[in-house]
DRENKEKOL-219015 format. One record per residue (C-alpha): residue number from 1; residue in three letters; x, y, z. Coordinates in pm, 1 decimal, m for minus. Example, Ala and Ser with C-alpha at 12.3 -4.5 7.8 and 13.67 -1.06 7.14 Angstrom:
PT    n  res        px        py        pz
PT    1  ALA    1230.0    m450.0     780.0
PT    2  SER    1367.0    m106.0     714.0
//
This chain:
PT    n  res        px        py        pz
PT    1  MET     m17.3      m9.7       6.9
PT    2  THR     101.0     345.9     m75.3
PT    3  VAL     267.4     572.2     218.7
PT    4  ILE     220.1     926.8     189.0
PT    5  ALA     486.7    1174.2     327.9
PT    6  GLY     618.5     840.4     523.6
PT    7  ARG     357.8     843.3     756.4
PT    8  TYR     m14.4     797.8     606.0
PT    9  ARG     m92.4     463.8     466.0
PT   10  LEU    m346.0     452.5     216.4
PT   11  LEU    m637.5     198.4     278.6
PT   12  ASP    m932.8     251.2      52.4
PT   13  VAL   m1113.7     524.4    m123.4
PT   14  LEU   m1382.1     712.6      42.2
PT   15  ALA   m1497.3     957.1    m211.0
PT   16  GLU   m1423.0    1124.4    m510.1
PT   17  GLY   m1504.3    1486.9    m622.0
PT   18  ALA   m1402.2    1767.9    m880.1
PT   19  THR   m1114.2    1885.2    m663.3
PT   20  GLY    m978.7    1540.5    m532.7
PT   21  THR   m1007.7    1203.9    m420.0
PT   22  VAL   m1062.4    1137.9     m39.0
PT   23  TRP    m883.3     816.1     106.6
PT   24  ARG    m940.5     650.9     453.4
PT   25  ALA    m565.2     632.7     555.1
PT   26  LEU    m365.8     487.7     865.8
PT   27  ASP    m139.0     714.1    1042.3
PT   28  GLU     161.6     501.9    1123.7
PT   29  THR     265.3     713.2    1387.1
PT   30  ASN     m10.5     668.2    1634.6
PT   31  GLY    m238.2     395.8    1467.3
PT   32  HIS    m523.8     631.4    1406.2
PT   33  GLU    m739.7     641.8    1117.9
PT   34  VAL    m765.5     974.8     920.6
PT   35  ALA    m909.8    1072.1     614.9
PT   36  LEU    m682.4    1200.9     347.0
PT   37  LYS    m735.9    1423.9      55.3
PT   38  GLU    m552.5    1386.5    m278.0
PT   39  SER    m564.7    1716.7    m475.8
PT   40  ARG    m676.0    1689.9    m851.3
PT   41  VAL    m585.9    1902.1   m1125.2
PT   42  PRO    m875.8    2026.3   m1352.1
PT   43  PRO    m847.4    1905.1   m1697.1
PT   44  GLY    m710.7    2162.7   m1960.3
PT   45  LEU    m533.7    2361.7   m1690.6
PT   46  PRO    m181.7    2490.8   m1843.1
PT   47  ALA     113.5    2321.0   m1682.9
PT   48  ASP     256.2    2650.5   m1563.1
PT   49  GLU     m51.4    2717.0   m1363.8
PT   50  VAL     m53.6    2386.8   m1173.6
PT   51  PRO     218.0    2456.0    m901.6
PT   52  LEU      14.8    2810.4    m846.6
PT   53  LEU    m306.2    2611.7    m775.1
PT   54  HIS    m149.0    2350.9    m551.4
PT   55  ALA       3.8    2641.4    m347.1
PT   56  ARG    m322.5    2811.3    m314.9
PT   57  ARG    m497.1    2480.4    m214.7
PT   58  GLU    m241.9    2417.2      47.0
PT   59  ARG    m283.0    2780.9     204.1
PT   60  GLY    m626.8    2720.6     200.9
PT   61  ALA    m609.3    2415.1     383.3
PT   62  ARG    m374.0    2545.8     658.0
PT   63  ALA    m604.2    2853.3     686.3
PT   64  VAL    m890.3    2591.8     775.6
PT   65  ALA    m699.1    2427.9    1031.7
PT   66  ARG    m728.2    2732.8    1242.6
PT   67  VAL   m1106.4    2691.5    1244.7
PT   68  SER   m1224.1    2544.6    1571.0
PT   69  HIS   m1590.2    2463.9    1541.2
PT   70  PRO   m1791.9    2136.2    1531.0
PT   71  SER   m1957.0    2197.4    1222.8
PT   72  VAL   m1626.1    2266.5    1013.3
PT   73  VAL   m1426.6    1945.9     969.6
PT   74  ARG   m1102.9    1968.0    1154.1
PT   75  VAL    m775.9    1960.5     954.7
PT   76  LEU    m501.1    1762.1    1125.9
PT   77  ASP    m211.4    1806.7     884.2
PT   78  VAL    m105.4    1929.4     548.6
PT   79  VAL     176.7    1731.2     362.0
PT   80  SER     311.3    1739.5      24.8
PT   81  GLU     385.0    1432.0    m199.5
PT   82  ASP     511.0    1479.3    m559.1
PT   83  GLY     450.6    1833.9    m533.0
PT   84  ARG      85.3    1803.8    m451.0
PT   85  PRO     m65.0    1876.8    m124.5
PT   86  TRP    m233.8    1589.9      63.0
PT   87  VAL    m499.0    1737.9     351.4
PT   88  VAL    m523.6    1507.0     639.9
PT   89  THR    m877.0    1558.6     828.9
PT   90  GLU   m1066.1    1363.7    1117.8
PT   91  PRO   m1254.1    1098.2     986.8
PT   92  VAL   m1640.9    1163.6     992.3
PT   93  ARG   m1813.8     833.2     974.6
PT   94  GLY   m2149.3     877.6     774.8
PT   95  LEU   m2266.5     993.2     426.3
PT   96  THR   m2275.0    1318.2     251.1
PT   97  LEU   m2604.3    1511.3     193.4
PT   98  ALA   m2548.3    1394.4    m184.4
PT   99  GLU   m2569.5    1045.2     m93.7
PT  100  THR   m2832.4    1072.1     146.1
PT  101  LEU   m3069.6    1264.2     m89.0
PT  102  GLU   m2991.9     998.1    m359.6
PT  103  ALA   m3053.0     713.8    m148.9
PT  104  GLY   m3368.6     833.4      34.5
PT  105  GLY   m3493.5    1118.9    m135.8
PT  106  PRO   m3557.9    1488.3      35.3
PT  107  LEU   m3535.6    1543.5     417.9
PT  108  PRO   m3849.4    1612.0     613.9
PT  109  ALA   m3869.2    1997.3     685.4
PT  110  ARG   m3736.4    1987.9    1049.3
PT  111  GLU   m3437.1    1773.4     978.3
PT  112  ALA   m3346.5    1988.3     670.2
PT  113  ALA   m3356.8    2289.9     882.7
PT  114  ARG   m3127.9    2154.1    1155.8
PT  115  VAL   m2875.8    2073.3     867.3
PT  116  GLY   m2911.2    2427.5     729.9
PT  117  ALA   m2841.2    2571.9    1079.0
PT  118  GLU   m2527.7    2365.5    1115.5
PT  119  VAL   m2403.2    2421.9     797.0
PT  120  LEU   m2456.2    2803.9     841.0
PT  121  ALA   m2303.6    2809.0    1176.4
PT  122  GLY   m2002.3    2627.6    1046.7
PT  123  LEU   m1980.6    2895.0     725.6
PT  124  ARG   m2004.9    3168.9     955.0
PT  125  ALA   m1727.0    3047.5    1180.3
PT  126  ALA   m1512.3    2980.3     868.5
PT  127  ARG   m1585.0    3324.7     734.6
PT  128  GLU   m1477.7    3494.3    1060.4
PT  129  ALA   m1160.2    3322.1    1065.5
PT  130  GLY   m1100.9    3451.5     701.1
PT  131  VAL   m1152.1    3106.6     545.1
PT  132  PRO   m1501.1    3159.0     342.2
PT  133  HIS   m1616.7    2841.3     179.4
PT  134  ARG   m1678.6    2965.5    m207.6
PT  135  GLY   m1992.8    2715.4    m275.1
PT  136  VAL   m2122.4    2483.0     m35.8
PT  137  GLU   m2285.7    2186.4    m209.0
PT  138  PRO   m2448.0    1891.2    m100.3
PT  139  GLY   m2144.4    1681.6    m160.4
PT  140  ASP   m1959.9    1913.3      90.8
PT  141  VAL   m2186.8    1830.1     402.7
PT  142  LEU   m2141.9    1527.1     610.1
PT  143  LEU   m2412.6    1370.5     787.5
PT  144  GLY   m2224.9    1185.1    1072.3
PT  145  ASN   m2357.6     876.6    1219.5
PT  146  ASP   m2311.8    1043.8    1554.9
PT  147  GLY   m2569.8    1320.7    1453.1
PT  148  ARG   m2296.3    1579.4    1365.2
PT  149  ILE   m2346.6    1797.0    1033.6
PT  150  VAL   m2004.3    1884.9     911.5
PT  151  VAL   m1883.1    2106.2     633.7
PT  152  THR   m1619.2    2017.0     402.2
PT  153  GLY   m1448.5    2139.1     103.7
PT  154  PHE   m1320.6    2491.2     224.5
PT  155  GLY   m1082.2    2637.5      m9.0
PT  156  GLY   m1137.1    2346.6    m266.6
PT  157  ALA   m1385.9    2504.0    m522.8
PT  158  PRO   m1331.7    2411.9    m891.1
PT  159  GLU   m1118.6    2662.9   m1045.7
PT  160  ALA   m1095.0    2806.8   m1410.1
PT  161  GLY    m753.5    2947.6   m1388.1
PT  162  THR    m517.8    3104.0   m1110.4
PT  163  GLY    m606.4    3484.3   m1170.5
PT  164  PRO    m753.7    3683.7    m926.3
PT  165  GLU   m1131.0    3577.1   m1022.5
PT  166  ALA   m1047.6    3224.4    m981.6
PT  167  GLY   m1212.1    3080.0    m667.0
PT  168  ALA   m1281.0    3447.7    m562.6
PT  169  ASP   m1487.5    3492.0    m264.5
PT  170  ALA   m1844.5    3587.9    m376.8
PT  171  GLY   m1956.0    3765.3     m45.2
PT  172  PRO   m2173.6    3657.6     270.7
PT  173  ALA   m2503.8    3736.4      41.5
PT  174  ALA   m2392.6    3485.7    m222.2
PT  175  GLU   m2321.7    3212.5      29.8
PT  176  LEU   m2646.9    3283.2     214.5
PT  177  ARG   m2819.2    3219.7    m150.3
PT  178  LEU   m2609.7    2902.8    m222.3
PT  179  LEU   m2733.2    2792.9     114.4
PT  180  GLY   m3087.0    2870.6      24.6
PT  181  ALA   m3039.2    2651.2    m303.1
PT  182  LEU   m2891.8    2373.2    m100.0
PT  183  LEU   m3192.5    2377.8     143.7
PT  184  GLU   m3440.5    2380.0    m160.5
PT  185  ALA   m3270.6    2058.4    m305.2
PT  186  ALA   m3271.7    1899.0      28.8
PT  187  ALA   m3632.0    1971.1     179.0
PT  188  ASP   m3931.3    1794.1      98.0
PT  189  ASP   m4167.4    2053.1     152.7
PT  190  ARG   m4152.3    2463.3     101.1
PT  191  SER   m4494.0    2533.9     229.1
PT  192  GLY   m4424.9    2555.9     597.4
PT  193  PRO   m4219.9    2759.8     806.0
PT  194  LEU   m3893.1    2636.3     647.7
PT  195  GLY   m4004.8    2771.2     271.4
PT  196  ALA   m4018.0    3114.0     423.7
PT  197  VAL   m3669.3    3097.7     570.1
PT  198  ILE   m3544.3    2934.6     218.7
PT  199  ASP   m3739.4    3236.4      52.7
PT  200  ALA   m3530.4    3479.5     269.6
PT  201  LEU   m3210.2    3309.0     197.3
PT  202  LEU   m3283.7    3334.2    m183.3
PT  203  GLY   m3353.8    3689.4    m149.5
PT  204  GLU   m3739.7    3622.9    m249.3
PT  205  ALA   m3907.4    3711.4      72.5
PT  206  PRO   m4113.7    4018.8      93.8
PT  207  GLU   m3924.2    4161.7     361.6
PT  208  GLY   m3612.8    4144.1     166.6
PT  209  PRO   m3259.9    4001.5     231.9
PT  210  VAL   m3182.1    3833.7     551.6
PT  211  THR   m2862.9    3828.6     788.5
PT  212  ALA   m2680.2    3523.7     861.3
PT  213  ASP   m2756.6    3572.2    1214.1
PT  214  ARG   m3142.3    3569.3    1151.6
PT  215  ALA   m3098.1    3312.6     916.2
PT  216  GLU   m2962.4    3072.2    1176.8
PT  217  ARG   m3193.8    3176.2    1438.4
PT  218  GLU   m3482.1    3095.4    1212.7
PT  219  LEU   m3343.7    2761.3    1096.7
PT  220  ARG   m3294.8    2670.2    1471.2
PT  221  ARG   m3640.7    2758.1    1541.7
PT  222  VAL   m3800.6    2560.3    1257.7
PT  223  ALA   m3570.5    2254.9    1350.8
PT  224  GLY   m3713.1    2268.6    1697.3
PT  225  GLY   m4054.0    2272.4    1595.9
PT  226  GLY   m4137.2    2641.3    1622.4
PT  227  THR   m4291.6    2866.7    1354.7
PT  228  ARG   m4088.4    3153.3    1171.2
PT  229  THR   m4099.6    3480.1    1333.6
PT  230  PRO   m4347.3    3701.3    1143.6
PT  231  ALA   m4206.0    3953.8     883.9
PT  232  GLY   m4118.3    4292.2    1039.0
PT  233  GLY   m4054.7    4153.5    1408.7
PT  234  ALA   m3699.8    4194.3    1411.9
PT  235  GLY   m3777.8    4325.3    1776.5
PT  236  ALA   m3909.5    4010.9    1873.2
PT  237  VAL   m3644.7    3787.0    1767.3
PT  238  GLY   m3424.7    3747.0    2047.7
PT  239  ASP   m3423.8    4086.4    2217.1
PT  240  GLY   m3725.7    4032.5    2445.4
PT  241  SER   m3893.7    4344.4    2375.7
PT  242  ARG   m4220.2    4169.7    2261.3
PT  243  LYS   m4317.3    4449.8    2032.7
PT  244  ASP   m4532.9    4206.6    1831.6
PT  245  GLY   m4817.8    4233.1    2074.2
PT  246  GLY   m5053.8    3960.2    2053.0
PT  247  ARG   m4912.8    3805.4    1739.0
PT  248  SER   m4890.0    3437.0    1702.0
PT  249  ARG   m4568.4    3280.8    1877.7
PT  250  ALA   m4464.3    2946.4    1930.3
PT  251  ASP   m4484.2    2800.6    2291.6
PT  252  GLY   m4107.8    2777.8    2322.7
PT  253  ASP   m4036.5    3102.9    2218.8
PT  254  GLY   m4102.5    3298.9    2538.7
PT  255  SER   m3912.6    3031.6    2756.0
PT  256  ARG   m3615.5    3077.6    2531.0
PT  257  GLU   m3599.5    3456.8    2433.9
PT  258  GLY   m3841.5    3638.6    2653.6
PT  259  GLY   m3716.0    3543.1    2989.9
PT  260  GLY   m4056.5    3476.6    3116.2
PT  261  ALA   m4162.1    3826.9    3011.1
PT  262  PRO   m4531.9    3868.0    3044.8
PT  263  ARG   m4751.9    3805.4    2735.2
PT  264  THR   m5104.9    3954.5    2694.0
PT  265  GLY   m5392.6    3814.4    2500.0
PT  266  ALA   m5498.4    3460.5    2389.0
PT  267  GLY   m5311.7    3336.2    2095.3
PT  268  PRO   m5425.3    3165.0    1807.6
PT  269  ALA   m5567.9    2807.8    1776.9
PT  270  GLY   m5322.5    2573.3    1965.9
PT  271  ALA   m5123.5    2824.6    2161.1
PT  272  SER   m5104.0    2808.0    2536.6
PT  273  VAL   m5239.8    3086.9    2736.3
PT  274  PRO   m5008.3    3206.6    2990.1
PT  275  HIS   m5108.6    3320.6    3347.1
PT  276  GLY   m5283.6    3635.6    3391.2
PT  277  SER   m5384.1    3679.7    3024.7
PT  278  ALA   m5730.5    3494.2    3046.1
PT  279  ARG   m5934.3    3818.2    2994.3
PT  280  GLU   m6069.0    3726.8    2659.1
PT  281  ASP   m6224.4    3422.1    2770.6
PT  282  GLY   m6429.0    3586.2    3051.2
PT  283  THR   m6255.2    3399.3    3326.6
PT  284  GLY   m6025.0    3711.5    3438.9
PT  285  GLY   m5777.4    3648.3    3703.1
PT  286  ALA   m6054.0    3559.2    3974.2
PT  287  PRO   m5931.7    3198.4    4067.2
PT  288  PRO   m5583.6    3312.2    4134.4
PT  289  ALA   m5711.1    3590.0    4342.5
PT  290  ARG   m5937.2    3350.4    4555.8
PT  291  LYS   m5645.4    3150.4    4605.7
PT  292  GLY   m5460.5    3435.9    4742.1
PT  293  ARG   m5705.7    3547.1    4992.6
PT  294  THR   m5826.3    3274.9    5147.1
PT  295  PRO   m5478.6    3184.6    5343.9
PT  296  ARG   m5479.8    3528.8    5466.2
PT  297  ARG   m5817.3    3527.1    5649.2
PT  298  VAL   m5720.0    3245.8    5867.6
PT  299  PRO   m5433.2    3426.5    6088.2
PT  300  VAL   m5674.7    3738.1    6090.3
PT  301  LEU   m5962.0    3518.4    6243.5
PT  302  VAL   m5713.6    3333.9    6471.3
PT  303  ALA   m5556.7    3641.6    6601.2
PT  304  GLY   m5919.5    3784.0    6663.0
PT  305  VAL   m6026.6    3493.7    6870.8
PT  306  VAL   m5670.7    3520.2    7078.7
PT  307  GLY   m5748.2    3867.8    7133.2
PT  308  ALA   m6099.5    3808.0    7245.9
PT  309  LEU   m5971.0    3542.2    7491.6
PT  310  LEU   m5692.0    3774.7    7629.0
PT  311  ILE   m5954.3    4058.9    7712.3
PT  312  ALA   m6204.6    3848.4    7871.4
PT  313  GLY   m5942.4    3700.1    8092.2
PT  314  ALA   m5815.8    4048.3    8188.2
PT  315  LEU   m6180.7    4182.6    8266.3
PT  316  ILE   m6240.7    3872.2    8506.4
PT  317  TYR   m5903.3    3902.8    8677.2
PT  318  HIS   m5959.8    4300.3    8752.0
PT  319  ALA   m6315.3    4201.8    8867.7
PT  320  VAL   m6176.5    3960.2    9133.8
PT  321  ARG   m5917.1    4208.6    9254.6
PT  322  ASP   m6163.1    4460.8    9296.7
PT  323  GLU   m6413.0    4308.3    9511.6
PT  324  GLY   m6137.2    4216.6    9771.1
PT  325  PRO   m6184.9    4064.6   10129.5
PT  326  GLY   m6497.4    4093.7   10285.8
PT  327  ALA   m6745.4    4021.3   10004.8
PT  328  GLY   m7027.4    3838.8   10115.7
PT  329  PRO   m7207.7    3575.1    9936.4
PT  330  GLY   m7438.3    3772.9    9775.9
PT  331  ALA   m7148.9    3991.6    9618.4
PT  332  PRO   m7155.1    4005.1    9215.6
PT  333  GLY   m7033.5    3678.2    9066.1
PT  334  GLY   m7117.0    3472.9    9366.2
PT  335  VAL   m6750.3    3534.5    9531.3
PT  336  THR   m6732.6    3409.8    9872.3
PT  337  SER   m6596.9    3637.9   10146.1
PT  338  THR   m6243.5    3561.5   10304.6
PT  339  VAL   m6362.7    3668.2   10651.7
PT  340  PRO   m6422.9    3352.1   10861.3
PT  341  ALA   m6774.3    3304.5   10976.1
PT  342  GLY   m6829.6    3237.9   11341.2
PT  343  SER   m7010.7    3357.3   11646.1
PT  344  GLY   m7052.8    3720.7   11669.3
PT  345  ALA   m6981.7    3774.7   11322.9
PT  346  THR   m7278.8    3949.2   11268.0
PT  347  GLY   m7517.3    4192.6   11504.8
PT  348  ALA   m7832.9    4109.3   11600.6
PT  349  GLU   m7993.3    4312.4   11340.7
PT  350  GLY   m7788.8    4126.9   11064.3
PT  351  VAL   m7551.4    4430.9   11040.5
PT  352  PRO   m7195.4    4351.1   11018.5
PT  353  ALA   m7012.9    4345.6   11319.5
PT  354  THR   m6718.7    4546.5   11344.6
PT  355  PRO   m6425.8    4372.4   11463.1
PT  356  ARG   m6243.3    4435.1   11804.9
PT  357  SER   m5898.9    4540.8   11792.9
//
């Protein structure tokens, strides 16, 4: 078997494309499997331009190695063999989007939206690192067996020449249009929320072009089962301002973006009605209010009863004190005198006798 750069032993072919062949290879220094891309020269390219093409592709591969994002294929090494660059990347086990579409047809809308969101996240990360893709296609998107969506093919778009226009970056707007075209081919339904996002990516939406940031948010919303934010609702996408009033929103939007901010008015059919917003169905806020008042009456009543008992006890106590010693059996309350009864205790006429000193 062929060994590249004295280190990578070629095992078998994984894929072939316009810009080269991808091999499964073994890194003999550590025993790990890797993917190894062999650069291919376009037919008809003048011989004196071939070294320039290889040099440009090598620079592009080394630039991609600086990008760190789960949706961008990880470049491990760039080596040269016979004057051609060989790019060593992580092995991603799975199928390309092109192979998936060919084998099973278009994807369900939510899965297509998930693929689009991850692809766009990878493209944005690469662009921020100064490595624009220059033309993502279904063959450049890997659907990993582990659920990852990985973009490959950076710096490898087919070139017609080596001048300034060859493989030039068409700009972020063109990148979004290409993503829209990719999703248009990948999705099985454009009539729902995903269709509106695709229209925006293609520049066909009534509200005009969409930014990459908003497009990614909308794709993730659709992938999660939500609906697309209504046109003109820029303030309602992620900033919590709730400028859309009672417009239809997915149940999950508030909890994710609004931080629990109150929403007023009942939503359309199927939308949940948050607490405190049931005025339209005639129930108002009465049930919550009753729940709040009932517990407060109990301590008030208990305090009243305790207070009444304390007052009654105090009155009885003072009544007993005020009667004092000498009160007879007929005294109010039937309190018995503390003076001992005996002979001479009363006079002949029943008048109390004066005690002798």
